[in-house]
N, C-alpha and C positions, 0 to 999 in steps of 0.2 A: 161780640169782639173778643177777640183771642188775646190771650194775656201771656206773657213770656213767665218762664219759670220763676224768674226772678221777683216776679210782682207779688207771688206768694208769700215770700222771704221778707221783703222790704216795704218801708211805706213808699206810696206813689211816685214813680221817678218822675223828673223835670223830662218835658217832652218838648223838641225843637224840630223845626225843618231846616236840616242843612243843605243851603246852595253851594254845589260843586261847580267848577270852573267851567263846564260844558254845561252848565245852567240845568245840569239834573237835580230834583230836588228828591231827598230821601228823609223820612222822619226817623228822629234819632230819641233814644232814652239816656237818660243820666241818673246815677243814681251815687249818693255818698256812702261808700262803705269804709269805715276807720278814717283813716289818714288819705284815701284814695277816691279818686271819682271815677267809676266804671260807667261805660259809656257802649252799647250797641244799636244795631237797627234791626228791625225787623224785616224792611225792606230789603235787605242785602243780608242771606243767611250766613253767619259764618262771622259776622263784622263784631267784633268785640276787642275793646280796648280799655285803657285806663291813663289815668294822670293825675297828679297832685292837685291840681286845680280842675276847677269846669272848663275853664278856657283851654289848658293844655290836653284835656281829655277830647275833646270836642275837635280840634285839631289833628290829636290822633286818630279820632275816626275818621275823619275826612282822607286821611293819608291812609289808612286802611282801605276804604273804601274805592279809593281812586286805584291804589293796586290790584284790588280783587276785580274790577271792572276792565284792567287793562287788558288788551286783548294778546295771546301768546302767538307768537310766530314761533311754529313748531320747526321750522328749516333751522332755527337760531339755537336749536338745544343740540347738546353733545350726540354724537351718533353712537348707538348702542352697540358693543363689541360682540352682543349675542342677541339672538331672536328673544324677542319680547313676547309676552303672555296676554292677552287680553281675555277678558272672561267677567260674566255677569255675577253678581254675588246676590244671594238673597238673604235677608237679614230678619 
């Protein structure tokens, strides 16, 4: 099982399954860090948030994941005034 980089620094986080409005389920992890609850999902890379309470962190994570999974309509983006450059970067 893969572990998040947070796992090596903190006690095991609480694990929940979040049910989204579209009935998609993702596993979420939460841990208390100082006065804040930190929440993330390894099912949706980049989904990371915080809240003052576990409930707030849970709702914030649901909102973050919904926004990340929302399709982007490229026709609604502002038109570029210049030509853009697309390239592949090697890291």
